[in-house]
N, C-alpha and C positions, 0 to 999 in steps of 0.2 A: 439436201444432197446427200449421197453416200460417199465415204471416204475409202479408197482402196490403196493397198501397198503398192508402191512403185518397184520397178525393177531396178531402181538406182536410188539408194538411201536419200532421203530429203526432197525428192521429188515426188509429184502427186499427179494422180490422174483422175480428174472428175467427169462423171457422166451426168447426161441430163436424164430426166425420168424416162426410162423405155428405149435409150439410145446408147449404142457402144461406139466410141470412137477412140482410135490410137493415131496419134499423128505419124505420117508416113515417114519422118526422120528417125523415129525410134524403131522401125521395123528390123534395123540392121543389128540391133542390140538383143533381140530374142534369142534365147539359148534354148536347149532341149528341154522337155518337160522336168527331168530330174533336177537340173541346174536351177530352174525357175522355182521349184519346190522349196529348194535349199535357200534361195535368196530371200524368198517369203518367210520362212522359219527364221531366219537370221534377223530380219527386220522386225519380225514380230516379238523376238527376244528383246531387242533394242527398244522397241515401243513400250513393252512391258516393265522393263527396267525403269524408263523414263516415268511411266506412270506411278510405279511404286516410290521413287524419289519424291515425286510431286505430292503424293499421298502422304508421306511421313513429313513432308514440309508443312502441309496443312495440318496434320495431326499436332505437330510441335507448335505450331502458332496457336492452335485452339487451346492446347495445353498451357501455354503461356498466359493466355487470356483468363482461363479459368483459374489459375493460380492467383493471378492478380486480383480477380474478383473475390476469390477464397480470402486473400490477405485483406482486402478492404473489409469484408464482411466480419474477420476476425478482430481487426482493429475497431470496429463499431461494437462488437460485443464487450471487448476489453474495456472500451471507454464507458459503456452501459454499467459493467461490473465495478469500475471504480467509482461511479457516482452513487451506486447502490451501498458500498463500503462506506462513503462518506456520509450517506444519509443515516447508515446504521450507527455510525460513531455519534452523529448528533442525537440520535434517538437514546443511545446510551447515556450521553452528556445530560440530557433534558430529563429523562425519567428514572434510569437506574441509579445513576449518581447522587441523587437527592435522596432516594429511599436507602441506599447504603449508608450516607451520612447520618440520617436519622436514626437507623438502626445501631449505628457506632455511639451516637450520643446517648441512645437509651443504655447501652452496654456499660458506658463509662459512668453513668449515673448511678446504676446498680452497683457497680464496682466499687464507687465511692461510699455508697451506703454501707456496704457490706465490709469494705476494708478503708476506713477513713484514713488510715496510715499512709495511702497511696499519694496523698497531698505532698508528702514528704519528697517523693520521687519526681512529682511534677516540679517543685521548688528547685530541686538540685539539678534538673535538666534544663530548666530555665535559666539557671545561674552560670551555666558552663560558658556562654559567649563573654561573660564579663569577670572572669576569675582574675584579669590582670588589675582591676580596680581595688582601691584602699577602702572606700568608704561605701558602705552597703546598708540599705533600707529596705526590708522586705515586708510588704503589706498582704494579709491574708483576711479571710473571713474569721469572725470570731470563734466559729465551731472549729476551724482548723488551726488555731493559735496553739493549743496545747501540744499537738502533734508536731508542729514546727520548732516548738521550745525544746521539745524532747531530742529533736534531731540537730540542734544548733550546733554541737561539737563536729558532726558530720559535714555540715555545711562549711564550717571554718577551715576544714581541711582541704576544700577545693581552691581556696584561695593562696596566692603566691605571698603577697605582702599586705594581708588585711589590717588595717588599722582600727576599723569600728564597725561592728555589726548590730544592726537593730531590727527587732521584729515587732511589727504593730497590726493592730487589727483595723479594719475599715469596714463600715456598714455598706458600701457601695460594690463590694466585691463579692461575687457569689461563691458558695462552698466549692472547692476543687480547683480554685483559679488564685492567681497571685499577681501583683505588680512589684517590680524591682526598681528601686531608685539608686543610681550611682552618681558620681560627681560628673559623670559626662550625659547623663539624661535618664530616662525613665523607660523600662520594658513592661509593656502591657502583656501579661502571660495569662490573662483570664480566659476560661474555656471557650467563651464565645469567640474571642479573637483567634484561639488556636483552631477552631474548626473553620473559620473564615480563611485562614491561611492554607488549611489542609484542602478545603473546597477549590481555593484559587490554583493550588498545584495540581490537583486533578484536571481541573478544565485545561490548564497549560499542557498537561501531558495528552489529553484528548485531542488538541488541536495539532499534535505533531503528525 
């Protein structure tokens, strides 16, 4: 069926195909041609406005639905990115870190060969946590013993109330490392232990 504008807003006149029918009760409301035209134009404006509002409403709803879909898609991408970053960190930990530590070990080994006096710095650093103790025994490799003996005076200056300092060699200690014995216990400062501690520190950092 076709829809026609009525002469009174809100009412409708519906025609069957090929038939024109106006109820007799409405003949009294007919106006002259000019007024009919004005009425139709006014109702057309109202109808157009209503359709415009409805279109805006539909458009806004579509935008909201599209925004929600976009937000869902963004969250999926962010989740995937976070997963990729975690995988990348794991790759760094599993591949790059061991290579870096291996390279550092090689550099340290070459440094100790070129500058054997570096063992003194290693011993001094290892002694810093126990400077409050009174009795100290330092065990080093026999090749490092002369260097430590030469730096005995510097070592003594680290302690506040040192009573006894002994420096001894041990065959089971590799060059560049040391063990420190105090009245409270033993510190294993051999290079292998230090590398393991460094590796653990890196692993803990990578898990953050």
